[in-house]
C-alpha positions as CSV (number, residue, x, y, z in Angstrom):
1,M,29.0,32.2,-27.4
2,Q,25.3,31.9,-26.5
3,E,25.1,28.4,-27.9
4,K,28.1,27.2,-25.8
5,K,26.4,28.6,-22.6
6,R,23.1,26.9,-23.5
7,G,25.0,23.6,-24.1
8,R,26.7,23.8,-20.6
9,T,23.3,24.5,-19.0
10,H,21.8,21.4,-20.6
11,S,24.7,19.2,-19.6
12,R,24.3,20.3,-15.9
13,W,20.8,18.8,-15.9
14,L,21.8,15.5,-17.5
15,L,23.3,13.9,-14.3
16,P,20.5,15.0,-12.0
17,A,17.9,13.8,-14.5
18,A,19.7,10.4,-14.9
19,L,19.8,10.0,-11.1
20,V,16.1,10.8,-10.7
21,L,15.3,8.2,-13.4
22,A,17.6,5.6,-11.8
23,G,15.9,6.2,-8.4
24,A,12.5,5.9,-9.9
25,A,13.4,2.6,-11.6
26,W,14.8,1.2,-8.4
27,F,11.7,2.2,-6.5
28,E,9.4,0.7,-9.1
29,N,11.3,-2.6,-9.1
30,F,12.8,-3.2,-5.6
31,T,10.3,-1.8,-3.2
32,L,7.3,-4.0,-2.2
33,S,3.7,-3.1,-2.2
34,T,0.7,-4.9,-0.6
35,S,-2.9,-5.3,-1.7
36,T,-5.9,-7.0,-0.1
37,V,-8.6,-8.8,-1.9
38,T,-11.8,-10.3,-0.4
39,A,-13.1,-13.3,-2.2
40,A,-16.8,-13.9,-1.1
41,C,-18.6,-17.2,-1.8
42,A,-21.8,-18.8,-0.6
43,A,-20.2,-22.2,-0.7
44,L,-17.5,-21.3,1.8
45,P,-18.2,-22.8,5.3
46,E,-18.7,-20.1,7.9
47,A,-15.8,-21.5,9.9
48,F,-13.4,-20.4,7.2
49,S,-14.8,-16.9,6.8
50,G,-11.9,-14.6,7.4
51,L,-9.1,-17.0,6.5
52,R,-6.1,-15.0,5.4
53,I,-3.9,-16.2,2.5
54,V,-0.7,-14.4,1.5
55,Q,0.1,-15.1,-2.1
56,I,3.6,-14.8,-3.5
57,S,4.0,-15.2,-7.2
58,D,6.6,-14.8,-10.0
59,L,9.6,-14.1,-7.7
60,H,12.0,-15.3,-10.4
61,G,14.7,-15.5,-7.8
62,R,14.7,-11.7,-7.2
63,R,16.5,-10.6,-4.0
64,F,15.2,-7.7,-2.1
65,D,17.9,-8.0,0.5
66,A,20.5,-10.6,1.5
67,E,18.2,-13.0,3.3
68,S,14.8,-11.9,2.2
69,R,14.2,-10.2,5.6
70,Y,12.3,-7.3,4.0
71,L,9.9,-9.7,2.1
72,L,9.4,-11.9,5.1
73,E,8.6,-9.0,7.4
74,L,6.0,-7.8,5.0
75,V,4.5,-11.2,4.9
76,R,4.5,-11.4,8.7
77,L,2.6,-8.1,8.9
78,Q,-0.2,-9.6,6.9
79,S,-0.9,-12.2,9.6
80,P,-1.3,-15.1,7.2
81,D,-3.2,-18.3,8.1
82,L,-1.5,-19.9,5.1
83,I,0.9,-18.9,2.3
84,A,0.5,-19.7,-1.4
85,L,3.4,-19.8,-3.8
86,T,1.9,-19.7,-7.2
87,G,4.8,-20.4,-9.5
88,D,7.9,-19.0,-11.1
89,L,9.6,-18.9,-7.7
90,A,12.9,-19.5,-9.5
91,D,14.0,-19.5,-13.1
92,E,17.0,-20.5,-15.1
93,F,19.0,-17.5,-13.9
94,T,18.3,-17.9,-10.2
95,D,21.0,-18.2,-7.6
96,F,19.4,-20.9,-5.5
97,S,21.4,-20.0,-2.4
98,M,18.8,-17.2,-1.8
99,L,16.0,-19.7,-1.5
100,P,16.5,-21.6,1.9
101,P,16.3,-18.4,4.1
102,L,13.2,-17.3,2.3
103,L,11.5,-20.8,2.4
104,D,12.4,-21.4,6.0
105,G,11.1,-18.0,6.9
106,L,7.8,-18.5,5.2
107,T,7.1,-21.9,6.7
108,A,7.9,-20.5,10.1
109,L,5.1,-17.9,9.6
110,A,2.3,-20.2,8.3
111,P,1.7,-23.5,6.4
112,T,3.1,-22.9,2.9
113,F,1.9,-24.5,-0.3
114,Y,3.5,-24.3,-3.8
115,V,2.7,-25.0,-7.4
116,T,5.0,-24.8,-10.4
117,G,5.0,-22.0,-13.0
118,N,6.2,-22.2,-16.6
119,H,9.8,-21.3,-15.7
120,E,10.3,-24.2,-13.3
121,W,9.9,-26.4,-16.3
122,V,12.5,-24.5,-18.2
123,L,15.1,-25.4,-15.6
124,S,17.2,-28.5,-16.2
125,R,16.0,-31.7,-14.5
126,E,19.0,-31.4,-12.1
127,K,18.1,-27.8,-11.1
128,R,14.4,-28.6,-10.8
129,E,15.2,-31.5,-8.4
130,V,17.4,-29.2,-6.3
131,L,14.6,-26.7,-6.1
132,F,12.1,-29.3,-5.1
133,S,14.5,-30.7,-2.5
134,M,14.8,-27.2,-1.0
135,L,11.0,-26.8,-0.9
136,D,10.7,-30.2,0.8
137,A,13.5,-29.5,3.3
138,A,11.8,-26.2,4.3
139,G,8.4,-28.0,4.8
140,V,6.7,-26.4,1.9
141,V,3.9,-28.6,0.6
142,R,4.1,-29.1,-3.2
143,L,0.7,-29.6,-4.8
144,Q,1.4,-31.6,-8.0
145,N,-2.1,-31.9,-9.5
146,E,-3.4,-33.0,-6.1
147,Y,-5.2,-31.6,-3.1
148,R,-5.3,-31.4,0.7
149,L,-8.3,-31.1,3.0
150,L,-8.2,-28.2,5.4
151,K,-10.4,-28.6,8.5
152,K,-11.8,-26.4,11.2
153,G,-13.9,-28.4,13.6
154,Q,-16.5,-30.2,11.6
155,A,-16.1,-27.9,8.5
156,S,-13.6,-28.4,5.7
157,I,-12.5,-26.9,2.4
158,V,-10.3,-28.3,-0.4
159,L,-7.0,-26.7,-1.2
160,A,-5.8,-27.9,-4.6
161,G,-2.9,-27.1,-6.9
162,V,-2.1,-27.8,-10.5
163,D,1.3,-28.0,-12.2
164,D,1.9,-25.6,-15.0
165,P,1.0,-26.8,-18.5
166,N,4.8,-26.6,-19.3
167,G,5.1,-29.7,-17.2
168,P,5.1,-33.3,-18.4
169,Y,2.8,-33.9,-21.4
170,D,1.1,-36.8,-19.7
171,Q,0.4,-35.1,-16.4
172,K,-3.1,-35.1,-14.8
173,R,-5.3,-32.3,-16.3
174,P,-7.2,-29.8,-14.2
175,A,-10.6,-31.3,-15.2
176,Q,-9.5,-34.7,-14.0
177,L,-8.3,-33.3,-10.7
178,V,-11.6,-31.5,-10.1
179,R,-13.6,-34.6,-11.0
180,E,-11.6,-36.5,-8.4
181,I,-12.3,-33.9,-5.8
182,R,-16.0,-33.8,-6.6
183,Q,-16.3,-37.6,-6.5
184,S,-14.5,-37.7,-3.1
185,R,-15.7,-34.6,-1.4
186,G,-19.1,-33.9,-3.0
187,R,-20.4,-31.8,-5.8
188,D,-20.7,-28.7,-3.5
189,A,-17.3,-28.8,-1.9
190,Y,-15.5,-25.5,-1.7
191,I,-12.3,-25.6,-3.7
192,L,-9.4,-23.1,-3.4
193,M,-7.2,-23.7,-6.4
194,L,-3.6,-22.6,-6.8
195,S,-2.6,-22.3,-10.5
196,H,0.1,-20.3,-12.1
197,R,-1.6,-19.2,-15.3
198,N,-3.8,-16.2,-15.4
199,D,-5.8,-16.9,-18.6
200,E,-8.0,-19.8,-17.5
201,L,-11.0,-18.1,-15.8
202,D,-13.4,-19.7,-18.2
203,L,-12.0,-23.1,-17.5
204,W,-12.3,-22.8,-13.7
205,A,-15.8,-21.2,-14.0
206,N,-17.0,-24.1,-16.2
207,M,-15.8,-26.6,-13.6
208,G,-17.4,-24.7,-10.7
209,V,-14.1,-24.0,-8.9
210,Q,-15.0,-21.3,-6.5
211,T,-11.7,-19.5,-5.9
212,V,-8.4,-19.5,-7.9
213,L,-5.1,-17.8,-7.1
214,C,-2.7,-17.3,-10.0
215,G,0.0,-15.0,-11.3
216,H,2.0,-15.2,-14.6
217,G,0.9,-11.9,-16.0
218,H,3.5,-9.7,-14.1
219,G,0.8,-7.0,-13.8
220,G,1.2,-6.2,-17.5
221,I,4.9,-5.3,-16.9
222,V,4.1,-1.6,-17.6
223,R,0.9,-0.1,-16.1
224,L,-0.4,3.3,-17.2
225,P,-3.1,5.5,-15.5
226,F,-6.5,4.9,-17.0
227,V,-5.1,2.2,-19.3
228,G,-3.8,-0.5,-16.9
229,A,-1.7,-3.3,-18.3
230,V,0.3,-2.7,-21.4
231,F,2.1,-5.9,-22.2
232,G,1.3,-9.6,-21.8
233,T,3.9,-12.2,-21.0
234,H,4.3,-12.7,-24.8
235,L,4.5,-9.0,-25.3
236,D,0.9,-8.9,-26.6
237,L,-0.7,-5.5,-26.1
238,F,-3.2,-4.6,-23.4
239,P,-3.8,-8.1,-22.0
240,D,-6.7,-9.1,-19.8
241,Y,-6.5,-10.7,-16.3
242,T,-3.2,-9.1,-15.1
243,A,-4.0,-7.8,-11.6
244,G,-6.7,-8.1,-8.9
245,L,-10.1,-9.9,-8.7
246,Y,-12.0,-11.2,-11.7
247,R,-15.4,-13.0,-11.4
248,K,-17.4,-15.2,-13.7
249,G,-20.5,-16.9,-12.3
250,Q,-19.6,-18.2,-8.8
251,T,-15.9,-18.3,-9.6
252,S,-13.4,-15.7,-8.2
253,M,-9.9,-15.5,-9.8
254,I,-7.3,-13.4,-8.0
255,V,-4.2,-12.5,-10.1
256,S,-1.1,-11.3,-8.4
257,R,1.1,-8.8,-10.2
258,G,4.1,-10.8,-8.9
259,L,7.5,-9.8,-7.5
260,G,10.1,-10.4,-10.1
261,G,10.8,-9.2,-13.6
262,S,9.8,-10.6,-16.9
263,R,12.7,-12.1,-18.9
264,K,11.4,-10.6,-22.1
265,L,11.1,-7.0,-20.7
266,P,12.9,-7.0,-17.3
267,L,11.7,-3.7,-16.0
268,R,8.5,-2.8,-14.1
269,I,7.0,0.6,-14.7
270,G,4.0,1.8,-12.7
271,N,3.8,-1.7,-11.4
272,R,5.6,-2.2,-8.1
273,P,6.3,-5.8,-6.9
274,E,3.2,-7.0,-5.0
275,I,2.3,-9.3,-2.1
276,V,-1.4,-10.1,-2.2
277,T,-3.5,-11.0,0.9
278,V,-6.6,-12.8,0.0
279,I,-9.4,-12.9,2.6
280,L,-12.0,-15.6,2.2
281,K,-15.5,-14.6,3.1
282,A,-18.7,-16.6,3.5
283,E,-21.3,-14.5,1.8
284,S,-23.5,-14.6,4.9
285,G,-20.5,-14.2,7.2
286,K,-18.6,-11.3,8.6
287,V,-14.8,-10.7,8.2
Protein backbone atom coordinates (compact mmCIF):
# COMPACT_ATOMS: atom_id res chain seq x y z
CA MET A 1 0.00 0.00 0.00
CA GLN A 2 2.83 2.35 0.93
CA GLU A 3 4.60 1.60 -2.37
CA LYS A 4 1.49 2.57 -4.41
CA LYS A 5 1.19 5.86 -2.53
CA ARG A 6 4.85 6.65 -3.14
CA GLY A 7 4.42 5.88 -6.85
CA ARG A 8 1.42 8.25 -7.09
CA THR A 9 3.45 10.99 -5.38
CA HIS A 10 6.28 10.60 -7.86
CA SER A 11 3.91 10.68 -10.83
CA ARG A 12 2.38 13.98 -9.61
CA TRP A 13 5.79 15.61 -9.99
CA LEU A 14 6.52 14.32 -13.47
CA LEU A 15 4.34 16.78 -15.37
CA PRO A 16 5.47 19.91 -13.46
CA ALA A 17 9.09 18.84 -13.82
CA ALA A 18 8.64 18.27 -17.55
CA LEU A 19 7.00 21.70 -17.92
CA VAL A 20 9.86 23.38 -16.06
CA LEU A 21 12.43 21.67 -18.28
CA ALA A 22 10.49 22.59 -21.43
CA GLY A 23 10.25 26.21 -20.28
CA ALA A 24 13.97 26.32 -19.54
CA ALA A 25 14.77 24.85 -22.96
CA TRP A 26 12.56 27.44 -24.66
CA PHE A 27 14.19 30.27 -22.69
CA GLU A 28 17.69 29.05 -23.52
CA ASN A 29 16.96 28.74 -27.24
CA PHE A 30 14.38 31.40 -28.18
CA THR A 31 15.08 34.44 -26.02
CA LEU A 32 17.77 36.83 -27.17
CA SER A 33 20.69 38.19 -25.20
CA THR A 34 23.07 41.03 -25.98
CA SER A 35 26.73 41.60 -25.27
CA THR A 36 29.04 44.52 -25.91
CA VAL A 37 32.73 44.22 -26.77
CA THR A 38 35.19 47.09 -27.14
CA ALA A 39 37.97 46.49 -29.67
CA ALA A 40 40.80 48.97 -29.08
CA CYS A 41 43.53 49.58 -31.64
CA ALA A 42 46.22 52.23 -32.09
CA ALA A 43 45.83 52.02 -35.88
CA LEU A 44 42.15 53.04 -35.80
CA PRO A 45 41.69 56.63 -36.97
CA GLU A 46 40.30 58.85 -34.23
CA ALA A 47 37.30 59.72 -36.45
CA PHE A 48 36.11 56.09 -36.20
CA SER A 49 36.52 55.75 -32.43
CA GLY A 50 33.10 54.85 -31.07
CA LEU A 51 31.82 53.22 -34.28
CA ARG A 52 29.13 50.69 -33.29
CA ILE A 53 28.81 47.43 -35.24
CA VAL A 54 26.01 45.00 -34.52
CA GLN A 55 27.04 41.47 -35.43
CA ILE A 56 24.52 38.77 -36.36
CA SER A 57 25.90 35.28 -36.90
CA ASP A 58 24.74 31.70 -37.34
CA LEU A 59 21.03 32.41 -37.53
CA HIS A 60 20.44 29.20 -39.52
CA GLY A 61 17.01 30.49 -40.51
CA ARG A 62 15.73 30.51 -36.94
CA ARG A 63 12.49 32.44 -36.40
CA PHE A 64 12.03 34.28 -33.14
CA ASP A 65 8.63 35.55 -34.30
CA ALA A 66 6.70 35.80 -37.56
CA GLU A 67 8.56 38.74 -39.12
CA SER A 68 11.67 38.96 -36.93
CA ARG A 69 10.29 42.00 -35.09
CA TYR A 70 11.84 40.87 -31.81
CA LEU A 71 15.28 40.50 -33.36
CA LEU A 72 15.02 43.76 -35.30
CA GLU A 73 13.93 45.73 -32.24
CA LEU A 74 16.87 44.44 -30.25
CA VAL A 75 19.23 45.43 -33.07
CA ARG A 76 17.64 48.90 -33.20
CA LEU A 77 18.20 49.37 -29.48
CA GLN A 78 21.95 48.89 -30.01
CA SER A 79 22.07 52.04 -32.24
CA PRO A 80 24.26 50.44 -34.92
CA ASP A 81 26.38 52.45 -37.34
CA LEU A 82 26.66 49.31 -39.43
CA ILE A 83 25.52 45.69 -39.26
CA ALA A 84 27.69 42.65 -39.96
CA LEU A 85 26.20 39.28 -40.97
CA THR A 86 28.99 36.78 -40.44
CA GLY A 87 27.69 33.67 -42.12
CA ASP A 88 25.25 30.79 -41.80
CA LEU A 89 22.34 33.17 -42.17
CA ALA A 90 20.49 30.27 -43.80
CA ASP A 91 21.05 26.57 -44.20
CA GLU A 92 19.58 23.66 -46.13
CA PHE A 93 16.53 23.54 -43.83
CA THR A 94 15.66 27.25 -43.91
CA ASP A 95 12.28 28.50 -45.04
CA PHE A 96 13.53 31.42 -47.13
CA SER A 97 10.23 33.27 -46.78
CA MET A 98 11.42 34.45 -43.34
CA LEU A 99 14.40 36.32 -44.78
CA PRO A 100 13.01 39.35 -46.69
CA PRO A 101 11.34 41.00 -43.65
CA LEU A 102 14.51 40.51 -41.64
CA LEU A 103 16.87 41.77 -44.34
CA ASP A 104 14.70 44.76 -45.21
CA GLY A 105 14.46 45.60 -41.54
CA LEU A 106 18.21 45.42 -41.02
CA THR A 107 19.12 47.60 -44.00
CA ALA A 108 16.55 50.17 -42.83
CA LEU A 109 18.50 50.45 -39.56
CA ALA A 110 22.08 50.70 -40.87
CA PRO A 111 24.33 49.71 -43.80
CA THR A 112 24.48 45.93 -43.71
CA PHE A 113 27.35 43.71 -44.89
CA TYR A 114 27.44 39.94 -45.32
CA VAL A 115 29.88 37.07 -45.75
CA THR A 116 29.06 33.42 -46.31
CA GLY A 117 29.37 30.67 -43.75
CA ASN A 118 29.95 26.98 -44.36
CA HIS A 119 26.22 26.21 -44.61
CA GLU A 120 25.58 28.61 -47.48
CA TRP A 121 27.86 26.38 -49.54
CA VAL A 122 25.91 23.27 -48.52
CA LEU A 123 22.84 24.77 -50.19
CA SER A 124 22.09 23.77 -53.75
CA ARG A 125 23.26 26.26 -56.38
CA GLU A 126 19.63 27.23 -57.00
CA LYS A 127 18.91 27.93 -53.32
CA ARG A 128 22.16 29.83 -52.90
CA GLU A 129 21.28 32.04 -55.86
CA VAL A 130 17.86 32.71 -54.33
CA LEU A 131 19.53 33.67 -51.06
CA PHE A 132 21.99 35.98 -52.78
CA SER A 133 19.17 37.58 -54.77
CA MET A 134 17.28 38.27 -51.54
CA LEU A 135 20.36 39.88 -50.00
CA ASP A 136 20.88 42.03 -53.09
CA ALA A 137 17.23 43.06 -53.25
CA ALA A 138 17.32 44.21 -49.62
CA GLY A 139 20.47 46.26 -50.21
CA VAL A 140 22.80 44.04 -48.20
CA VAL A 141 26.40 44.34 -49.43
CA ARG A 142 27.92 40.92 -50.06
CA LEU A 143 31.67 40.92 -49.47
CA GLN A 144 33.02 38.07 -51.60
CA ASN A 145 36.75 38.15 -50.89
CA GLU A 146 36.72 41.90 -51.40
CA TYR A 147 36.62 45.16 -49.47
CA ARG A 148 35.00 48.55 -49.19
CA LEU A 149 36.47 51.81 -47.98
CA LEU A 150 34.58 53.55 -45.17
CA LYS A 151 35.21 57.28 -44.90
CA LYS A 152 34.69 59.96 -42.29
CA GLY A 153 35.99 63.28 -43.48
CA GLN A 154 39.62 62.74 -44.46
CA ALA A 155 39.91 59.51 -42.46
CA SER A 156 39.16 56.01 -43.74
CA ILE A 157 39.20 52.36 -42.72
CA VAL A 158 38.91 49.17 -44.74
CA LEU A 159 35.91 46.89 -44.28
CA ALA A 160 36.74 43.52 -45.85
CA GLY A 161 35.05 40.12 -46.01
CA VAL A 162 36.06 36.61 -47.01
CA ASP A 163 33.91 33.77 -48.27
CA ASP A 164 33.91 30.61 -46.19
CA PRO A 165 36.52 27.96 -47.10
CA ASN A 166 33.60 25.71 -48.12
CA GLY A 167 33.24 27.98 -51.15
CA PRO A 168 34.81 27.45 -54.59
CA TYR A 169 38.20 25.75 -54.47
CA ASP A 170 39.73 28.42 -56.70
CA GLN A 171 38.43 31.40 -54.74
CA LYS A 172 40.74 34.22 -53.63
CA ARG A 173 42.52 33.37 -50.39
CA PRO A 174 42.58 35.70 -47.37
CA ALA A 175 46.32 36.34 -47.73
CA GLN A 176 45.82 37.50 -51.31
CA LEU A 177 43.00 39.84 -50.29
CA VAL A 178 45.05 41.35 -47.47
CA ARG A 179 48.02 41.85 -49.83
CA GLU A 180 45.76 43.69 -52.27
CA ILE A 181 44.49 45.92 -49.46
CA ARG A 182 48.00 46.72 -48.25
CA GLN A 183 49.20 47.47 -51.78
CA SER A 184 46.23 49.77 -52.40
CA ARG A 185 45.67 51.40 -49.00
CA GLY A 186 49.10 51.22 -47.39
CA ARG A 187 50.82 48.89 -44.94
CA ASP A 188 49.33 50.60 -41.89
CA ALA A 189 45.71 50.74 -43.07
CA TYR A 190 43.19 49.65 -40.44
CA ILE A 191 41.27 46.53 -41.57
CA LEU A 192 37.98 45.37 -40.11
CA MET A 193 37.54 41.82 -41.43
CA LEU A 194 34.32 39.78 -41.57
CA SER A 195 34.96 36.03 -41.61
CA HIS A 196 32.76 33.16 -40.56
CA ARG A 197 35.37 30.82 -39.08
CA ASN A 198 36.45 31.22 -35.47
CA ASP A 199 39.69 29.21 -35.56
CA GLU A 200 41.96 31.52 -37.58
CA LEU A 201 43.30 34.00 -35.02
CA ASP A 202 46.89 33.05 -35.84
CA LEU A 203 46.25 33.61 -39.55
CA TRP A 204 44.84 37.11 -39.06
CA ALA A 205 47.49 38.07 -36.52
CA ASN A 206 50.29 36.96 -38.84
CA MET A 207 48.83 39.17 -41.57
CA GLY A 208 48.42 42.15 -39.26
CA VAL A 209 44.63 42.40 -39.61
CA GLN A 210 43.59 44.53 -36.67
CA THR A 211 39.99 43.48 -36.00
CA VAL A 212 38.08 40.35 -37.06
CA LEU A 213 34.41 39.50 -36.50
CA CYS A 214 33.43 35.84 -36.78
CA GLY A 215 31.03 33.17 -35.53
CA HIS A 216 30.77 29.45 -36.38
CA GLY A 217 31.46 28.15 -32.86
CA HIS A 218 27.85 28.45 -31.60
CA GLY A 219 29.24 29.41 -28.21
CA GLY A 220 30.22 25.81 -27.61
CA ILE A 221 26.55 24.68 -27.87
CA VAL A 222 26.55 23.83 -24.14
CA ARG A 223 28.22 26.26 -21.72
CA LEU A 224 28.89 25.35 -18.11
CA PRO A 225 29.84 27.60 -15.18
CA PHE A 226 33.62 27.72 -14.59
CA VAL A 227 34.11 25.52 -17.67
CA GLY A 228 32.76 27.51 -20.61
CA ALA A 229 32.26 25.86 -23.98
CA VAL A 230 31.74 22.11 -24.02
CA PHE A 231 31.37 21.19 -27.70
CA GLY A 232 32.99 22.41 -30.89
CA THR A 233 31.11 22.44 -34.19
CA HIS A 234 32.54 18.97 -34.89
CA LEU A 235 31.54 17.88 -31.36
CA ASP A 236 35.13 18.10 -30.18
CA LEU A 237 35.34 18.72 -26.44
CA PHE A 238 36.16 22.03 -24.75
CA PRO A 239 36.97 24.04 -27.88
CA ASP A 240 38.77 27.38 -27.93
CA TYR A 241 37.57 30.68 -29.42
CA THR A 242 33.81 30.24 -28.97
CA ALA A 243 32.64 33.52 -27.43
CA GLY A 244 33.88 37.03 -26.83
CA LEU A 245 37.16 38.83 -27.44
CA TYR A 246 40.50 37.17 -28.14
CA ARG A 247 43.75 39.01 -28.77
CA LYS A 248 47.08 38.13 -30.31
CA GLY A 249 49.61 40.87 -30.88
CA GLN A 250 47.74 43.82 -32.40
CA THR A 251 44.84 41.64 -33.59
CA SER A 252 41.45 41.47 -31.87
CA MET A 253 39.09 38.65 -32.84
CA ILE A 254 35.47 38.87 -31.65
CA VAL A 255 33.49 35.63 -31.77
CA SER A 256 29.69 35.68 -31.62
CA ARG A 257 27.87 32.82 -29.90
CA GLY A 258 25.33 33.10 -32.70
CA LEU A 259 21.56 32.89 -32.85
CA GLY A 260 20.56 29.50 -34.24
CA GLY A 261 21.14 25.88 -33.37
CA SER A 262 23.84 23.48 -34.44
CA ARG A 263 22.61 20.79 -36.82
CA LYS A 264 24.64 18.14 -35.02
CA LEU A 265 23.32 19.03 -31.56
CA PRO A 266 20.38 21.39 -32.05
CA LEU A 267 19.90 22.50 -28.46
CA ARG A 268 21.56 25.40 -26.66
CA ILE A 269 22.19 25.00 -22.93
CA GLY A 270 23.59 27.82 -20.80
CA ASN A 271 24.16 29.60 -24.08
CA ARG A 272 21.31 31.90 -25.10
CA PRO A 273 21.20 33.28 -28.66
CA GLU A 274 23.35 36.38 -28.83
CA ILE A 275 23.56 39.70 -30.63
CA VAL A 276 27.00 41.28 -30.26
CA THR A 277 27.67 45.00 -30.40
CA VAL A 278 31.31 45.75 -31.19
CA ILE A 279 32.55 49.24 -30.38
CA LEU A 280 35.74 50.30 -32.13
CA LYS A 281 38.08 52.44 -30.07
CA ALA A 282 41.23 54.33 -30.95
CA GLU A 283 43.61 53.56 -28.11
CA SER A 284 44.22 57.23 -27.53
CA GLY A 285 40.53 58.09 -28.04
CA LYS A 286 37.46 58.12 -25.87
CA VAL A 287 34.21 56.20 -26.47
